[in-house]
C-alpha positions as CSV (number, residue, x, y, z in Angstrom):
1,M,14.0,20.5,-17.4
2,K,11.9,19.1,-14.7
3,A,13.5,17.2,-11.8
4,F,12.7,13.6,-10.9
5,V,11.2,13.0,-7.5
6,P,13.5,11.8,-4.7
7,G,14.2,8.2,-5.1
8,V,13.4,7.8,-8.9
9,L,17.1,8.3,-10.0
10,L,18.2,5.7,-7.3
11,L,15.3,3.4,-8.9
12,L,16.5,3.7,-12.4
13,L,20.2,3.3,-11.4
14,A,19.3,0.3,-9.5
15,T,17.4,-1.3,-12.2
16,P,19.3,-2.6,-15.2
17,G,17.9,-1.3,-18.6
18,A,15.2,0.8,-16.9
19,A,16.5,4.0,-18.1
20,Q,16.7,2.9,-21.7
21,S,13.1,1.2,-21.9
22,P,11.0,3.3,-24.1
23,V,8.0,4.9,-22.8
24,T,4.8,4.4,-25.0
25,S,3.7,7.3,-27.1
26,R,0.2,6.3,-26.3
27,C,0.5,8.1,-23.1
28,R,-1.7,11.3,-23.0
29,P,-2.5,11.7,-19.5
30,T,-6.3,11.8,-18.7
31,L,-5.9,10.2,-15.2
32,A,-8.2,12.0,-12.7
33,A,-9.4,11.7,-9.2
34,R,-12.5,9.1,-9.2
35,A,-14.9,11.9,-7.8
36,S,-15.0,15.6,-7.1
37,G,-16.7,14.9,-3.7
38,P,-15.0,13.8,-0.4
39,Q,-14.1,10.0,0.2
40,V,-15.7,8.6,3.3
41,A,-15.9,5.4,4.8
42,D,-18.8,2.8,3.9
43,T,-19.4,2.0,7.5
44,G,-22.2,-0.5,6.5
45,F,-19.8,-2.7,4.6
46,S,-19.4,-6.1,6.4
47,P,-18.3,-8.8,4.3
48,P,-18.6,-12.6,6.0
49,V,-15.7,-14.0,7.9
50,A,-16.5,-17.7,7.6
51,R,-13.7,-18.8,9.9
52,P,-12.5,-16.1,12.5
53,A,-8.7,-16.6,13.2
54,Y,-9.2,-15.8,16.8
55,P,-11.9,-15.6,19.4
56,A,-13.3,-12.0,19.7
57,N,-10.7,-9.6,21.0
58,R,-8.4,-12.5,21.9
59,G,-6.1,-12.1,18.9
60,P,-2.8,-10.2,18.7
61,L,-2.5,-6.4,18.9
62,V,-2.5,-4.4,15.7
63,L,-1.5,-0.9,15.9
64,L,-2.6,1.5,13.3
65,D,-0.3,4.5,13.1
66,E,-2.0,7.8,13.3
67,A,0.8,10.0,14.7
68,H,2.1,11.1,11.2
69,F,-0.9,12.9,9.6
70,N,-2.2,9.7,8.3
71,F,-4.9,9.9,5.5
72,H,-6.3,6.6,6.8
73,T,-7.3,6.2,10.6
74,I,-9.4,3.8,12.6
75,E,-12.3,6.3,12.9
76,G,-12.0,7.7,9.5
77,R,-11.4,5.9,6.0
78,Y,-9.8,2.9,7.5
79,A,-12.9,2.2,9.9
80,P,-14.0,-0.9,7.5
81,F,-10.4,-2.1,7.7
82,A,-10.4,-2.0,11.7
83,K,-14.0,-3.6,11.7
84,L,-12.8,-6.6,9.5
85,L,-9.7,-7.2,11.5
86,R,-11.8,-7.1,14.7
87,R,-14.5,-9.6,13.5
88,D,-11.7,-11.9,12.5
89,G,-10.6,-11.6,16.3
90,F,-7.6,-9.1,16.1
91,S,-7.3,-6.4,18.8
92,V,-6.9,-3.1,17.0
93,A,-6.0,0.3,18.4
94,P,-4.5,3.6,17.1
95,L,-1.0,4.4,17.8
96,R,-1.1,8.2,18.3
97,S,2.3,8.9,19.8
98,R,5.8,9.0,18.4
99,I,7.2,5.5,17.5
100,T,9.5,4.3,20.4
101,P,10.3,0.9,21.6
102,A,7.9,1.2,24.5
103,A,5.0,2.0,22.2
104,L,5.5,-1.1,20.1
105,A,6.2,-3.3,23.1
106,S,2.8,-4.9,23.3
107,A,2.1,-4.9,19.5
108,R,2.4,-7.9,17.1
109,I,1.5,-5.8,13.9
110,L,2.3,-2.4,13.3
111,V,0.3,-0.8,10.2
112,V,1.4,2.5,8.5
113,A,-0.9,3.7,6.0
114,N,-0.5,6.8,4.0
115,A,1.7,8.7,6.3
116,L,2.6,12.4,5.6
117,S,4.7,15.1,6.9
118,E,3.3,18.1,8.3
119,K,4.4,20.3,5.4
120,N,2.3,18.4,2.9
121,T,-0.8,18.8,4.9
122,I,-0.3,22.5,5.2
123,A,1.4,23.4,1.6
124,G,-0.7,20.8,-0.2
125,W,0.3,17.6,-2.3
126,S,3.4,19.2,-4.1
127,L,7.1,18.6,-4.3
128,P,9.3,18.5,-2.3
129,T,7.9,15.7,-0.2
130,P,9.5,15.7,3.3
131,P,9.7,12.3,5.2
132,A,6.9,11.5,7.6
133,F,9.3,9.4,10.0
134,D,12.4,10.7,11.5
135,P,15.5,8.6,11.5
136,D,15.2,7.4,15.1
137,E,11.7,6.1,14.4
138,I,12.9,4.3,11.4
139,E,15.6,2.5,13.4
140,V,13.1,1.7,16.2
141,I,10.9,-0.1,13.6
142,R,13.7,-1.9,11.9
143,R,15.0,-3.2,15.2
144,W,11.5,-4.2,16.3
145,V,10.8,-6.0,13.1
146,G,14.2,-7.6,13.1
147,A,13.6,-9.0,16.5
148,G,10.1,-10.6,15.4
149,G,7.5,-7.9,14.8
150,S,5.7,-7.6,11.7
151,L,5.0,-4.4,9.6
152,L,2.3,-3.6,7.1
153,L,3.4,-0.6,5.1
154,I,1.0,0.9,2.7
155,A,1.7,4.1,0.6
156,D,-0.6,5.2,-2.0
157,H,-0.1,7.6,-4.9
158,M,2.2,10.6,-4.6
159,P,2.9,12.4,-2.1
160,F,2.6,9.3,0.1
161,P,5.5,7.4,-1.4
162,G,7.8,10.2,-0.9
163,A,6.9,10.9,2.7
164,T,7.7,7.1,3.4
165,E,10.3,6.2,1.1
166,T,13.0,6.4,3.8
167,L,11.0,3.9,5.8
168,A,10.5,1.7,3.0
169,G,14.3,1.9,1.9
170,G,15.0,0.4,5.4
171,F,13.6,-2.6,4.2
172,G,14.9,-2.9,0.6
173,V,11.9,-1.2,-1.1
174,L,12.4,1.5,-3.6
175,F,9.3,3.7,-3.9
176,T,8.3,6.1,-6.7
177,N,6.4,9.2,-5.8
178,G,4.1,9.1,-8.5
179,F,1.1,7.4,-10.1
180,A,0.7,4.0,-11.7
181,T,-1.6,3.8,-14.6
182,D,-1.7,2.1,-18.0
183,S,-0.1,2.8,-21.4
184,A,-2.6,5.2,-22.3
185,C,-2.2,7.0,-18.8
186,G,-5.9,6.9,-18.1
187,A,-6.8,3.9,-16.0
188,D,-7.2,4.2,-12.4
189,E,-7.5,0.5,-11.5
190,F,-5.4,-2.7,-11.9
191,V,-6.9,-6.3,-11.5
192,F,-4.1,-8.8,-10.5
193,R,-4.9,-12.4,-11.3
194,R,-3.3,-15.8,-10.6
195,S,-4.1,-16.9,-14.3
196,D,-1.9,-14.4,-15.8
197,G,0.7,-14.3,-13.0
198,T,0.2,-10.8,-11.9
199,L,-1.0,-12.2,-8.6
200,G,2.1,-14.1,-7.4
201,G,2.2,-17.5,-5.6
202,H,2.7,-17.2,-1.9
203,P,1.1,-18.3,1.4
204,I,-0.8,-15.0,1.5
205,V,-2.5,-16.1,-1.6
206,Q,-3.2,-19.6,-0.7
207,G,-4.7,-18.8,2.6
208,R,-5.3,-21.5,5.4
209,N,-7.4,-23.6,3.4
210,R,-8.9,-23.7,-0.2
211,G,-11.8,-21.5,0.9
212,E,-9.3,-18.6,1.5
213,R,-7.4,-18.9,-1.6
214,V,-7.6,-15.7,-3.7
215,D,-7.5,-15.6,-7.5
216,S,-7.8,-12.0,-8.0
217,V,-7.1,-8.6,-6.3
218,R,-8.3,-5.2,-7.5
219,S,-6.3,-1.9,-6.6
220,F,-7.4,1.7,-7.1
221,T,-4.9,4.4,-8.3
222,G,-1.5,3.7,-6.5
223,Q,2.0,4.0,-7.1
224,A,4.7,1.4,-8.1
225,F,8.0,0.2,-6.6
226,R,11.0,-2.0,-7.0
227,L,13.1,-4.2,-4.7
228,R,16.8,-4.0,-4.1
229,E,16.9,-6.8,-1.7
230,A,15.0,-10.3,-1.7
231,G,11.2,-10.4,-1.5
232,R,8.2,-12.3,-2.8
233,P,6.2,-10.3,-5.4
234,L,2.5,-10.3,-4.6
235,L,1.1,-7.8,-7.1
236,T,3.0,-7.1,-10.3
237,L,2.1,-4.5,-12.8
238,P,1.3,-5.8,-16.2
239,L,2.7,-5.0,-19.8
240,G,2.4,-1.4,-20.7
241,A,1.9,0.0,-17.2
242,T,3.3,3.5,-16.8
243,V,4.2,5.7,-13.7
244,L,3.4,9.2,-14.0
245,L,5.6,11.6,-11.9
246,P,3.9,15.0,-11.3
247,S,5.3,18.0,-9.4
248,T,1.7,18.3,-8.0
249,A,-0.8,15.3,-7.3
250,W,-3.3,15.0,-9.9
251,R,-1.9,17.6,-12.1
252,F,-1.0,15.9,-15.4
253,D,-0.2,17.0,-19.0
254,D,1.9,15.8,-22.0
255,S,5.0,17.0,-20.4
256,T,4.6,15.2,-17.1
257,P,7.6,13.1,-16.4
258,R,7.0,9.4,-16.7
259,I,8.8,5.7,-16.7
260,P,7.7,2.4,-17.7
261,G,5.9,0.6,-15.0
262,E,5.5,-2.9,-16.2
263,G,7.2,-5.3,-14.2
264,M,7.1,-3.0,-11.2
265,L,5.1,-4.1,-7.9
266,Q,2.1,-2.9,-5.9
267,G,2.6,-5.6,-3.4
268,V,5.4,-7.7,-1.8
269,A,6.1,-9.9,1.2
270,L,9.5,-10.0,2.6
271,L,11.3,-11.6,5.5
272,F,13.6,-9.2,7.7
273,G,15.5,-10.9,10.5
274,Q,13.0,-12.6,12.4
275,G,10.1,-10.5,11.5
276,R,7.9,-10.3,8.6
277,V,7.1,-7.1,6.2
278,A,4.2,-6.8,3.7
279,V,4.4,-3.6,1.5
280,F,1.6,-2.3,-0.6
281,G,1.6,0.7,-3.2
282,E,-2.1,1.4,-3.0
283,A,-4.4,1.9,0.1
284,A,-7.9,2.0,-1.2
285,M,-8.0,-1.7,-1.7
286,F,-7.9,-2.4,1.9
287,S,-10.6,0.3,2.5
288,A,-14.3,0.4,1.8
289,Q,-15.0,3.9,0.8
290,V,-17.6,5.8,-1.1
291,S,-16.9,9.0,-3.0
292,G,-18.6,11.9,-4.7
293,A,-22.4,12.8,-4.8
294,G,-23.1,9.3,-6.5
295,R,-21.4,7.4,-3.6
296,R,-19.2,5.5,-6.0
297,P,-17.7,2.5,-4.3
298,M,-14.1,2.2,-3.9
299,G,-12.1,-0.5,-2.1
300,M,-13.3,-3.8,-0.7
301,N,-16.8,-2.7,-1.2
302,D,-16.4,-2.3,-5.0
303,P,-18.4,-5.0,-7.0
304,G,-15.2,-6.1,-8.9
305,A,-13.2,-6.5,-5.6
306,G,-14.9,-9.4,-4.0
307,Q,-11.9,-11.0,-3.0
308,N,-10.0,-8.1,-1.6
309,P,-11.5,-8.8,2.0
310,Q,-10.1,-12.3,2.1
311,F,-6.6,-11.1,0.7
312,L,-6.3,-8.5,3.5
313,L,-7.2,-11.2,6.1
314,N,-4.5,-13.5,4.5
315,V,-2.0,-10.6,4.7
316,M,-2.8,-10.2,8.4
317,H,-2.8,-13.9,9.0
318,W,0.7,-14.2,7.3
319,L,1.8,-10.9,9.4
320,A,0.5,-12.8,12.7
321,G,2.4,-16.0,12.0
322,L,-0.6,-18.1,11.1
323,L,0.7,-18.8,7.5
324,P,4.2,-20.3,6.7
325,R,7.1,-17.7,6.4
326,E,7.4,-18.6,2.6
């Protein structure tokens, strides 16, 4: 019998009726990586910023964690992320040291995107998935947010949720160390829309004015999670969604464990003490990448993700306190 990944048993126990929900028999996993070639930043991507939030380099300091073997960095796959924030006036810098009160003292927003433990960079993306953060670092982040800081936590498909499930759990978010897909277990994208309720109502979705209102957001192969405490869903997986739980990333067959994913989340906003937290179960949606020999777009540069850049700016505006708390 294959074991569930860490945190999934807790997830099922914490969700009434989840263990009894039937998993569709249509699931015959064909989910695969979008391209066999490398994923690299689309450095030419530069969407319009109609009304920058701050004068250039005068905005709050955003620190992007790069001390935990992160898959996304300022000079790497999250270069377009940093570029967009800077064009909006934010100051953006890497955090390449262990997380301590002193390291966070001057920051307004901490971004953690696809952190990993060193083991998974050496032994590959297979179970078990050790935590990327030690308990002291998690407690530092919790206290900093509780005192008024803001955290943007992003953990994509397995193994990234397993590496950050202890950090997420400190804010009442229950990650699954898997892959979110559709009922046939082949789709690698979701589109969340205001019109069908999968894109939730929140100041982040409304923006500062009608021109910043977001009606749809696209994600690209992520995980799914639930809440054990109060929060405002932003991205809710639709009817038929399924979560695959492989022991090695991207290796699926008909015996791969899976759980129903409908109603689970890929995005949430929550309040924690005096601070704010936004959590997303997908990272490419805030990047702009090209992959493979055909340079297939993935992220904010995808033709079907036209509102993703504004959604990212709205998330950052909310974390910075420019939008109402609720």
